[in-house]
C-alpha positions in Angstrom: -47.8 -106.5 -47.1 -46.3 -102.9 -46.6 -45.1 -99.9 -48.2 -48.2 -98.3 -49.1 -48.4 -94.6 -49.1 -51.2 -93.2 -49.6 -51.4 -89.6 -52.2 -53.2 -87.0 -52.3 -57.2 -88.0 -51.1 -59.2 -88.1 -53.7 -57.3 -89.5 -56.4 -57.0 -92.8 -58.1 -54.3 -93.9 -56.3 -55.7 -94.1 -52.7 -55.2 -97.2 -51.3 -58.4 -98.7 -49.9 -57.5 -101.6 -48.0 -53.9 -101.0 -45.4 -52.1 -104.5 -44.1 -49.2 -105.2 -42.7 -48.0 -109.0 -41.1 -46.3 -108.3 -37.4 -44.2 -110.3 -36.0 -45.8 -112.3 -32.8 -48.7 -114.4 -31.8 -50.9 -115.7 -34.2 -53.4 -112.6 -33.9 -55.1 -110.0 -36.3 -56.4 -107.3 -35.4 -58.9 -105.6 -38.3 -60.0 -101.7 -38.1 -62.9 -99.8 -39.8 -62.5 -96.0 -40.0 -65.0 -93.4 -41.4 -64.0 -90.2 -41.5 -66.2 -87.2 -39.7 -65.8 -87.8 -35.9 -67.2 -84.8 -33.7 -66.1 -82.3 -35.8 -69.0 -83.1 -38.0 -71.9 -83.6 -36.2 -74.9 -81.7 -35.6 -76.4 -82.8 -32.7 -73.2 -83.3 -29.9 -72.8 -86.3 -28.7 -74.2 -88.2 -32.0 -70.6 -89.2 -33.2 -70.0 -91.0 -29.8 -73.2 -92.5 -29.5 -72.8 -93.6 -33.4 -69.5 -95.2 -32.9 -70.0 -97.1 -30.0 -73.4 -97.8 -32.0 -71.3 -100.2 -33.9 -70.7 -103.3 -32.5 -74.4 -103.3 -30.9 -76.1 -105.8 -33.6 -76.5 -105.1 -37.2 -79.8 -105.5 -39.7 -79.4 -109.6 -39.5 -78.1 -110.0 -36.2 -78.9 -108.6 -32.8 -76.7 -107.2 -30.3 -77.1 -109.8 -27.9 -76.0 -112.4 -31.1 -73.3 -110.5 -31.7 -71.6 -110.5 -28.3 -72.3 -114.1 -27.6 -70.8 -114.9 -30.7 -67.5 -113.2 -30.4 -67.5 -114.0 -27.1 -67.5 -117.9 -27.6 -65.0 -117.4 -30.6 -62.2 -115.0 -28.5 -63.3 -111.7 -30.2 -62.8 -108.6 -29.3 -65.4 -105.7 -30.1 -65.1 -102.3 -29.6 -67.0 -99.3 -31.4 -65.3 -96.2 -31.9 -65.4 -92.5 -31.7 -63.1 -89.9 -31.7 -62.5 -85.9 -32.6 -62.0 -86.9 -36.4 -63.6 -90.2 -37.1 -65.6 -93.2 -36.1 -65.3 -96.7 -36.5 -64.9 -100.3 -35.3 -61.9 -102.5 -33.9 -62.1 -106.7 -34.2 -59.1 -108.6 -32.5 -59.4 -111.8 -32.8 -56.9 -115.0 -33.5 -55.6 -115.2 -37.0 -57.9 -118.7 -37.6 -61.1 -115.8 -37.7 -59.6 -113.7 -40.3 -62.0 -114.4 -43.1 -65.0 -114.0 -40.2 -64.0 -111.2 -38.8 -64.0 -109.6 -42.4 -67.3 -110.6 -42.6 -68.2 -109.0 -39.3 -66.6 -105.8 -40.3 -68.2 -105.5 -42.6 -71.6 -106.6 -42.0 -71.4 -104.3 -38.8 -69.8 -101.0 -40.6 -72.4 -101.0 -43.4 -75.5 -102.3 -42.0 -75.2 -101.7 -38.0 -78.8 -102.1 -36.2 -78.4 -98.4 -34.6 -82.0 -99.7 -32.6 -83.6 -96.8 -30.5 -83.0 -99.4 -27.3 -79.2 -99.4 -27.4 -78.9 -96.2 -28.7 -80.8 -94.9 -25.4 -78.5 -96.9 -23.3 -75.2 -95.6 -25.1 -76.5 -92.0 -24.7 -77.3 -92.6 -21.3 -74.0 -94.3 -20.1 -72.3 -91.2 -22.6 -74.9 -89.0 -19.6 -73.4 -90.9 -17.0 -69.9 -90.5 -17.9 -69.9 -86.8 -18.4 -71.6 -86.5 -14.8 -69.2 -88.5 -13.6 -66.1 -86.3 -15.2 -67.7 -83.1 -13.8 -66.7 -84.0 -10.1 -63.5 -84.2 -11.2 -61.4 -81.0 -10.9 -59.2 -81.3 -13.4 -61.6 -82.2 -16.2 -63.9 -79.4 -15.6 -61.0 -77.1 -15.5 -59.8 -79.1 -18.7 -63.0 -78.5 -20.8 -63.2 -74.9 -19.7 -59.8 -74.2 -21.1 -60.8 -76.0 -24.5 -63.8 -73.9 -24.5 -61.8 -70.7 -24.0 -59.3 -72.0 -27.3 -61.5 -73.3 -29.3 -65.5 -71.9 -29.3 -67.6 -72.3 -31.3 -65.1 -75.2 -32.8 -66.5 -78.6 -31.7 -63.2 -79.4 -30.3 -64.2 -76.6 -27.6 -66.7 -79.5 -25.8 -66.2 -83.0 -24.2 -66.8 -85.3 -26.6 -69.7 -86.5 -25.2 -71.5 -83.2 -25.7 -73.9 -82.4 -22.7 -76.7 -84.0 -21.0 -78.8 -82.3 -22.9 -78.1 -83.0 -26.1 -77.5 -86.4 -25.6 -81.2 -86.6 -25.1 -81.9 -85.4 -28.3 -79.7 -88.2 -29.6 -82.0 -91.0 -31.1 -82.1 -93.8 -33.6 -82.3 -91.0 -36.3 -79.8 -88.9 -35.9 -77.4 -92.1 -35.9 -78.4 -93.3 -38.7 -78.4 -90.2 -40.4 -74.8 -89.8 -39.4 -73.7 -93.4 -40.3 -75.2 -92.6 -43.7 -72.8 -88.9 -44.1 -70.2 -91.0 -42.7 -69.6 -93.5 -45.2 -70.2 -91.2 -48.4 -67.3 -88.7 -47.1 -64.2 -88.4 -49.5 -62.4 -91.6 -50.1 -64.4 -93.5 -48.1 -67.3 -94.3 -50.8 -64.6 -95.9 -53.1 -63.2 -98.0 -50.2 -66.6 -99.2 -49.2 -67.3 -100.3 -52.6 -64.2 -102.0 -53.6 -64.3 -103.7 -49.4 -67.5 -104.5 -49.1 -69.1 -104.5 -52.3 -71.6 -101.9 -51.7 -72.3 -98.4 -53.2 -72.8 -95.5 -51.6 -73.6 -91.8 -53.0 -70.9 -89.6 -52.7 -70.2 -87.0 -50.0 -68.1 -84.5 -47.9 -68.2 -83.5 -44.3 -69.2 -80.5 -43.3 -66.1 -78.1 -42.4 -67.1 -77.2 -38.4 -66.5 -73.7 -37.4 -63.5 -72.5 -37.1 -61.7 -72.3 -33.7 -62.4 -68.7 -32.6 -62.2 -68.9 -28.7 -64.4 -66.9 -25.9 -62.1 -63.7 -25.8 -61.4 -64.7 -22.4 -58.0 -64.3 -21.1 -58.5 -65.4 -18.0 -61.6 -67.5 -16.3 -62.1 -69.1 -13.0 -64.5 -72.3 -13.1 -65.6 -73.7 -9.4 -64.6 -77.3 -9.0 -65.6 -78.3 -5.6 -64.6 -77.7 -2.3 -61.4 -79.5 -1.9 -58.1 -77.7 -1.3 -56.9 -77.8 -4.3 -56.3 -75.9 -7.3 -55.7 -76.5 -10.9 -54.3 -74.3 -14.0 -53.8 -74.5 -17.7 -52.0 -71.9 -19.7 -51.9 -71.9 -23.4 -53.2 -70.8 -27.0 -53.5 -72.4 -30.4 -50.6 -73.5 -32.3 -50.5 -76.3 -35.1 -52.2 -79.1 -37.2 -51.1 -82.5 -37.6 -49.7 -81.3 -41.0 -47.9 -78.4 -40.4 -44.2 -78.4 -41.4 -43.2 -77.6 -37.7 -45.3 -80.1 -35.8 -41.7 -82.2 -35.9 -39.8 -79.2 -34.1 -43.0 -78.7 -31.5 -43.0 -82.1 -30.7 -39.2 -82.2 -29.2 -40.2 -78.7 -27.7 -43.0 -80.4 -26.1 -40.6 -83.0 -24.4 -38.1 -79.8 -23.7 -41.1 -78.3 -21.6 -42.6 -81.2 -20.0 -44.1 -84.3 -22.0 -41.6 -86.4 -21.8 -40.7 -89.0 -19.0 -40.8 -88.5 -15.2 -40.4 -85.3 -13.8 -38.0 -84.2 -16.8 -38.9 -80.9 -18.8 -38.5 -76.8 -18.0 -41.5 -76.6 -16.6 -41.9 -79.4 -14.2 -38.3 -78.6 -13.0 -38.9 -74.7 -12.6 -42.4 -74.6 -11.0 -42.2 -78.5 -9.2 -38.7 -79.2 -8.1 -36.5 -75.9 -8.2 -39.7 -73.5 -6.8 -41.7 -76.0 -5.1 -45.1 -74.4 -6.6 -47.1 -77.3 -7.8 -47.3 -81.1 -7.2 -48.4 -82.4 -10.5 -46.6 -80.2 -13.5 -46.4 -80.9 -17.4 -46.8 -79.1 -20.9 -47.0 -79.4 -24.4 -46.6 -77.2 -27.8 -49.1 -78.9 -30.0 -51.5 -80.9 -27.9 -54.0 -82.6 -30.0 -53.1 -81.7 -33.1 -54.8 -82.8 -36.0 -57.1 -81.5 -38.4 -58.1 -78.4 -36.7 -55.0 -76.8 -34.2 -53.1 -78.1 -31.3 -52.1 -76.4 -28.4 -49.3 -75.2 -26.2 -51.1 -76.2 -23.1 -49.5 -76.1 -19.8 -50.9 -77.5 -16.6 -50.3 -77.9 -13.1 -52.0 -78.7 -10.1 -51.3 -77.3 -6.8 -52.9 -75.3 -3.8 -55.2 -71.6 -4.3 -52.1 -69.6 -2.0 -49.7 -70.9 -4.6 -51.4 -69.9 -7.8 -50.4 -66.6 -8.6 -46.3 -67.4 -7.8 -46.7 -70.6 -10.1 -48.6 -68.7 -13.4 -45.7 -66.7 -12.8 -42.6 -68.9 -13.0 -44.6 -70.5 -16.0 -44.0 -66.9 -17.8 -40.9 -66.3 -16.8 -39.7 -69.9 -17.9 -41.5 -69.5 -21.1 -39.8 -66.1 -21.6 -36.6 -67.7 -20.9 -37.1 -70.1 -23.8 -38.1 -67.7 -26.2 -35.2 -65.3 -25.0 -31.9 -68.3 -25.0 -33.5 -71.2 -26.9 -33.3 -74.7 -26.0 -29.7 -75.9 -25.2 -27.8 -78.6 -27.3 -28.3 -81.0 -24.8 -32.0 -80.3 -24.2 -32.6 -81.0 -28.3 -30.5 -84.0 -27.9 -31.8 -85.7 -25.4 -35.4 -84.7 -26.7 -34.6 -86.5 -29.5 -33.4 -89.5 -27.9 -36.3 -89.4 -25.8 -38.7 -89.5 -29.4 -36.3 -91.9 -31.1 -36.2 -94.5 -28.0 -39.8 -94.1 -27.9 -40.9 -94.8 -31.1 -40.8 -98.9 -31.5 -42.8 -99.6 -28.8 -45.8 -97.5 -31.3 -44.9 -100.8 -33.5 -45.1 -103.5 -31.7 -48.0 -105.6 -31.9 -50.7 -106.0 -34.6 -53.6 -103.5 -32.5 -50.6 -100.8 -32.2 -50.0 -101.7 -36.8 -53.8 -101.3 -37.2 -54.4 -98.2 -35.1 -51.9 -96.2 -37.1 -52.8 -97.4 -40.6 -56.3 -96.6 -39.9 -54.8 -92.9 -38.6 -53.0 -92.9 -41.9 -55.9 -93.6 -44.0 -58.1 -90.7 -41.6 -55.2 -88.4 -42.6 -53.9 -88.8 -45.4 -50.3 -88.7 -43.6 -47.8 -92.0 -44.2 -47.8 -92.2 -40.2 -47.3 -96.0 -40.4 -44.0 -95.1 -41.6 -41.6 -95.1 -38.5 -38.4 -94.3 -41.2 -40.5 -91.6 -42.0 -41.7 -90.4 -38.7 -37.7 -91.3 -37.0 -36.5 -88.8 -39.8 -38.3 -85.6 -38.9 -36.9 -85.3 -35.5 -33.3 -86.4 -36.8 -33.5 -83.5 -39.0 -34.0 -81.1 -36.7 -31.4 -79.0 -34.7 -31.4 -76.6 -32.0 -31.7 -73.6 -34.3 -34.7 -74.6 -36.1 -36.4 -76.4 -32.7 -35.4 -72.2 -31.3 -37.0 -70.9 -34.9 -40.7 -73.3 -34.3 -40.4 -72.4 -30.6 -40.2 -67.9 -31.7 -42.9 -69.1 -34.4 -45.4 -70.9 -32.3 -45.0 -70.0 -28.3 -46.3 -66.2 -27.7 -46.6 -65.6 -24.5 -48.3 -62.3 -25.1 -51.6 -64.8 -26.2 -51.5 -67.1 -22.9 -55.0 -68.1 -21.9 -55.8 -68.7 -18.4 -57.8 -71.5 -17.1 -57.7 -71.5 -13.1 -60.0 -74.0 -11.8 -60.7 -72.8 -8.1 -62.5 -74.5 -4.9 -66.1 -73.1 -4.5 -65.1 -70.6 -2.1 -62.4 -69.5 -4.1 -63.7 -69.1 -7.6 -63.7 -65.8 -9.2 -60.9 -64.4 -6.2 -57.7 -64.0 -8.7 
């Protein structure tokens, strides 16, 4: 079934179920999305643990039974968690559709959230954090997000912190899950799809992104002879009318294929100042603003020159605007890439779930393509001038331990 378009959230016409028949193997992908995610949590890490716990058994079946039955039938189960929502994914053969829908209702509405499984998931999340802390790029990226978004939850890892994960227990997850069921249009969706009544509720609004106020910050990332630079500032959210232009601009700057784009070509290919370079104009755009984000990996001795090259390239973009060829190539790249997002049942189910969460026709390829096709060089240049502010750039430098604070 296709052609469903979401009106404003909360209206009687809001579709409770989104379906799509996809050509290909006889498989089914079911997604249940509950709004909220880490932007609605009180204890950092609760959304991640709770989302993953949705497939760890129900009130009527323990986790061993759930996974044993899924394995016997070739069914894949995954608990999902993100910044804007939590949920679950079930992928199976078409012959198992009825069973998959029953399992989706059972696990989404009556998860076990058993203390031992919650504890295990929290420990696993803490181990993930510890492993990521050994990666210089991850440490630099975390510091940059905090620099831009603090005190908004977008400014911290989805896992929270090792200390906050120690506070995530079964009670916290159960309260978070019940609140997620009750938020916004999900209340009537649950009632119509699964036959259960829940109390109406709204997701709490997280603090607005303010940032730490630092123009520059440095973090120690180990003793390897390697430096990382992330530069940028906040731009626009997913529903902003300039987002399509900034998506084109992202490709022009360096988010396209290979080493193409102004930042990689200038910093890496022309000046030889970095071995990894890329840029986006609205990275992570969602319910909160996305960000202009330039990333470089280089040596400490080349960091200052690389930073200067980034500034110069952004100034040149604003002064001269993108060329007709750059806009055409960026549009062609996005239009050619788009069909690959609409191939499988899994991809369609993910898009349908996102369309529900954001109240936008993100599953409509024609709508998505038209947003880019209507843009010309003038429109992209105007969006760049509105949303790329070189004087407001924030810089996060990840330096070897002995060099932290030296630049």
